[in-house]
C-alpha positions in Angstrom: 201.1 -231.8 80.4 198.9 -233.4 83.1 197.5 -237.0 82.8 194.1 -235.7 81.6 195.7 -233.7 78.8 197.9 -236.6 77.8 194.9 -238.9 77.5 193.0 -236.3 75.4 196.1 -235.8 73.2 196.4 -239.5 72.6 192.7 -239.7 71.7 193.2 -236.9 69.2 196.1 -238.7 67.6 194.2 -242.0 67.4 191.3 -240.2 65.7 193.7 -238.7 63.1 195.4 -242.0 62.5 192.1 -243.8 62.1 191.5 -241.8 58.9 194.8 -243.1 57.3 194.5 -246.2 55.2 197.6 -248.5 55.5 197.5 -248.9 51.7 198.0 -245.2 51.4 201.1 -245.3 53.4 202.5 -248.2 51.3 201.8 -246.1 48.2 203.5 -243.1 49.7 206.5 -245.2 50.6 206.8 -246.5 47.0 206.4 -243.0 45.6 209.2 -241.7 47.8 211.5 -244.4 46.5 210.5 -244.3 42.8 209.8 -240.5 42.5 207.5 -241.3 39.6 203.8 -242.0 39.5 204.2 -244.3 36.5 207.0 -246.4 38.1 205.2 -246.5 41.5 202.0 -247.7 39.7 204.0 -250.4 37.9 205.6 -251.6 41.1 202.3 -251.9 42.9 200.6 -253.4 39.9 197.9 -250.7 39.6 197.1 -248.3 36.8 198.7 -244.9 36.5 195.2 -243.3 36.9 194.7 -245.2 40.2 198.1 -244.1 41.5 197.3 -240.5 40.6 194.0 -240.8 42.6 196.0 -242.3 45.5 198.4 -239.3 45.5 195.5 -237.0 45.6 194.1 -238.8 48.7 197.5 -238.6 50.3 197.7 -234.9 49.8 194.2 -234.5 51.3 195.1 -236.7 54.3 198.3 -234.9 55.1 197.2 -231.5 54.0 200.4 -231.1 52.1 201.5 -231.2 48.4 203.9 -234.0 49.3 205.6 -233.9 45.9 206.4 -231.3 43.3 206.9 -232.2 39.6 210.2 -231.3 38.1 212.1 -232.2 34.9 213.8 -235.0 36.9 210.6 -236.4 38.3 208.8 -235.9 41.6 210.6 -234.1 44.4 209.3 -234.7 47.9 208.3 -231.9 50.2 209.9 -231.5 53.6 206.8 -233.1 55.2 207.0 -236.0 52.8 210.6 -236.5 53.7 209.8 -236.5 57.4 207.0 -239.0 56.9 209.3 -241.1 54.8 211.9 -241.5 57.6 209.2 -242.8 59.9 207.7 -245.1 57.3 211.1 -246.7 56.6 211.4 -247.8 60.3 207.7 -248.8 60.5 207.7 -251.0 57.4 211.0 -252.5 58.3 209.8 -253.5 61.8 206.4 -254.7 60.4 208.3 -256.9 57.9 210.3 -258.5 60.7 207.1 -259.2 62.7 205.2 -260.6 59.8 208.1 -262.8 58.7 209.0 -264.1 62.1 209.1 -267.6 60.8 212.7 -266.9 59.8 214.7 -266.9 62.9 218.5 -266.9 63.1 219.9 -267.6 66.7 223.3 -266.2 65.7 221.9 -262.7 65.0 219.0 -262.6 67.4 219.2 -260.1 70.3 216.1 -261.5 72.1 216.0 -261.4 75.8 214.1 -264.1 77.8 213.1 -264.4 81.4 212.9 -267.6 83.4 211.6 -268.5 86.9 213.5 -271.5 88.3 214.3 -272.8 91.8 217.9 -271.6 92.4 218.9 -275.0 93.7 218.1 -276.4 90.2 219.7 -273.4 88.6 223.1 -274.5 90.0 222.9 -277.6 87.8 221.1 -276.2 84.7 221.7 -272.4 84.3 225.5 -272.5 83.7 225.4 -275.2 81.0 222.5 -273.3 79.3 224.4 -270.0 79.5 227.5 -271.6 77.9 225.4 -273.2 75.1 223.8 -269.9 74.3 227.2 -268.2 74.2 228.2 -270.3 71.2 224.8 -270.8 69.5 223.2 -267.4 70.1 226.0 -265.0 71.3 223.7 -261.9 71.1 220.9 -263.4 73.0 220.4 -262.9 76.8 218.2 -264.3 79.5 217.3 -263.3 83.1 216.8 -265.8 85.9 214.2 -265.2 88.7 213.4 -267.1 91.9 210.8 -269.8 91.8 207.2 -268.5 92.2 204.3 -270.2 94.0 202.0 -268.5 91.5 203.8 -267.4 88.3 200.8 -267.0 86.1 200.2 -263.2 86.3 203.9 -262.6 85.5 203.8 -265.0 82.6 200.6 -263.3 81.3 202.0 -259.8 81.5 205.4 -260.7 79.9 207.4 -260.2 83.1 208.2 -263.9 82.7 208.5 -266.1 79.6 208.9 -269.5 81.3 208.5 -270.9 84.7 209.4 -274.2 86.4 206.2 -275.4 88.1 205.2 -278.4 90.1 201.9 -279.3 88.5 200.3 -279.5 85.1 197.0 -278.2 86.4 197.0 -274.7 84.9 194.6 -271.8 84.3 193.2 -271.2 80.8 195.7 -269.9 78.1 198.7 -271.7 79.7 200.7 -274.7 78.4 203.0 -277.1 80.3 205.7 -279.4 79.1 206.7 -282.3 81.3 210.4 -282.1 82.3 210.8 -285.2 84.5 210.7 -286.5 88.0 213.2 -285.2 90.5 214.6 -287.5 93.2 215.2 -285.9 96.6 218.0 -286.3 99.2 218.8 -284.9 102.6 222.1 -283.0 102.7 224.5 -282.1 105.6 227.9 -280.7 106.0 230.6 -283.3 105.5 231.6 -283.5 109.2 228.0 -283.5 110.4 227.3 -286.0 113.3 224.9 -288.0 111.0 227.7 -288.3 108.4 229.7 -290.2 111.0 226.7 -292.3 112.0 226.1 -293.2 108.3 229.6 -294.7 108.0 229.1 -296.8 111.1 225.6 -298.2 110.3 225.3 -301.0 107.8 221.8 -300.1 106.8 222.4 -296.3 106.7 220.5 -293.5 108.4 216.7 -293.6 108.8 214.4 -290.7 107.8 213.2 -290.6 111.4 216.8 -290.0 112.6 217.1 -287.1 110.1 213.9 -285.3 111.2 215.2 -285.2 114.7 217.4 -282.4 113.5 216.3 -278.9 112.5 216.1 -278.0 108.8 216.7 -275.0 106.7 214.5 -274.5 103.6 214.7 -272.8 100.2 211.5 -270.8 100.0 209.3 -270.4 97.0 208.5 -266.7 96.4 204.9 -266.0 97.4 204.2 -269.3 99.1 202.8 -267.8 102.3 200.3 -265.6 100.3 199.3 -268.4 98.0 198.8 -271.0 100.8 201.4 -273.0 99.0 202.0 -276.6 100.1 205.7 -277.3 99.7 206.2 -280.6 97.8 209.0 -281.7 100.2 206.6 -281.4 103.2 204.1 -283.4 101.2 206.7 -286.2 100.8 207.5 -286.2 104.5 203.8 -286.2 105.4 203.4 -289.4 103.2 205.9 -291.0 105.6 204.0 -289.8 108.6 206.8 -287.3 109.5 207.4 -283.6 109.4 210.5 -281.4 109.6 211.1 -278.5 111.9 212.2 -275.6 109.7 214.4 -273.2 111.8 215.2 -270.9 108.9 213.7 -270.3 105.4 215.0 -268.1 102.6 215.0 -267.7 98.8 218.7 -266.8 99.0 220.6 -270.0 98.3 224.0 -268.5 99.3 222.8 -267.7 102.8 221.3 -271.2 103.2 224.5 -272.8 102.1 226.5 -270.8 104.6 224.2 -271.8 107.4 224.3 -275.5 106.3 228.1 -275.4 106.2 228.5 -274.0 109.7 225.7 -275.8 111.6 224.1 -279.2 112.2 221.0 -278.2 110.4 219.8 -280.3 107.4 218.6 -279.4 104.0 216.4 -281.3 101.5 217.0 -280.8 97.8 217.0 -282.6 94.5 219.9 -285.0 94.3 221.1 -283.3 91.1 222.7 -280.5 93.2 225.6 -282.8 93.6 226.5 -281.9 90.0 227.6 -278.6 91.4 231.3 -278.6 92.2 230.8 -275.9 94.9 228.0 -277.8 96.5 229.7 -281.2 96.5 232.8 -279.6 98.0 231.1 -278.9 101.3 228.1 -281.2 101.5 227.1 -284.9 101.4 223.8 -286.6 100.9 223.1 -288.5 104.1 219.7 -289.9 103.1 218.3 -290.7 99.7 214.5 -290.9 99.2 213.6 -294.0 97.3 212.7 -293.1 93.7 208.9 -293.7 93.4 205.7 -291.9 92.9 205.3 -291.1 96.6 208.8 -289.5 96.9 209.7 -287.9 93.5 208.6 -284.4 92.5 207.3 -283.8 89.0 208.6 -280.7 87.2 206.9 -278.9 84.4 207.9 -275.9 82.2 205.0 -273.5 81.9 204.4 -270.8 79.3 201.6 -268.5 78.3 199.9 -269.0 74.9 201.1 -265.5 73.8 204.5 -267.0 72.9 203.3 -270.2 71.2 203.8 -268.7 67.7 207.1 -266.9 68.5 210.0 -268.8 66.8 212.6 -267.3 69.1 210.8 -268.2 72.2 210.2 -271.7 71.0 213.9 -272.1 70.1 214.9 -270.9 73.6 212.4 -273.3 75.1 213.9 -276.3 73.3 217.4 -275.3 74.5 216.1 -274.9 78.0 214.3 -278.3 78.0 217.4 -279.9 76.6 219.5 -278.8 79.6 216.8 -279.4 82.1 216.3 -283.0 81.0 220.0 -283.6 80.7 220.4 -282.3 84.3 217.7 -284.8 85.4 219.0 -287.7 83.4 222.4 -287.5 85.1 220.9 -287.3 88.6 
């Protein structure tokens, strides 16, 4: 069947379905369960006469007798049985959607998607994963790289949440403030500046750091979006800029380069919570914590999930771990 025929077929189905009243399907579902016009009328709080008229409309709609009268009550036709199987699933799923206010994390099989800088994920994602394993064992989530512009993906449900660096958002989006992140410059433990730091009473200056080349964790789409990296904004406020010799959104590659070279890396100081990171790297310069240096983080979501209990539950769990990560920085 080609695309044109598929579209025409769908139009034909839509036209047929438009003639079916949802109330008729509810009545048919009850008739299938009760196998009696009288009992079905009582269950739906209508008169027996009204139920008989409904059955007549159902027969006309489906062009089938649907039920046959016997000494034991109504017996459904084969077509009625087929419709009944579909209705059972449809009404069950409709009931779940309508009654979404009841949400049990222990039984939920929901899947969520999150965009977060991988350098923050090292300090947040594992604790979140462990918490969900006990609180919501059937639940799952997928982590994506940070996006310079996450809004289209949030809108079309590819993403549910995204870490973003501003609360200036398009219409139909909401942000929740996570906190301010303090930055530091990192190097391998036997880096020349690590030795200098030990010898200098006042520590290393920022100017001494930018004399070295840097590697950078890229934000996906930053070139296309004319994205201004917040770290470069911080350096610019000090009248300095870094020379980036290599950029990637693959954290593992960056860490290997950092471990085997004299290049430097700027990241949130919370990465020292990662055992693997702290094993190989030291902070050689800490930016003073103030409005000029710190980076604000926000959790962004589309309004489509505002009324979803499971999404809002996951959001609170995520915020708990993001803020805990930041509090211990």
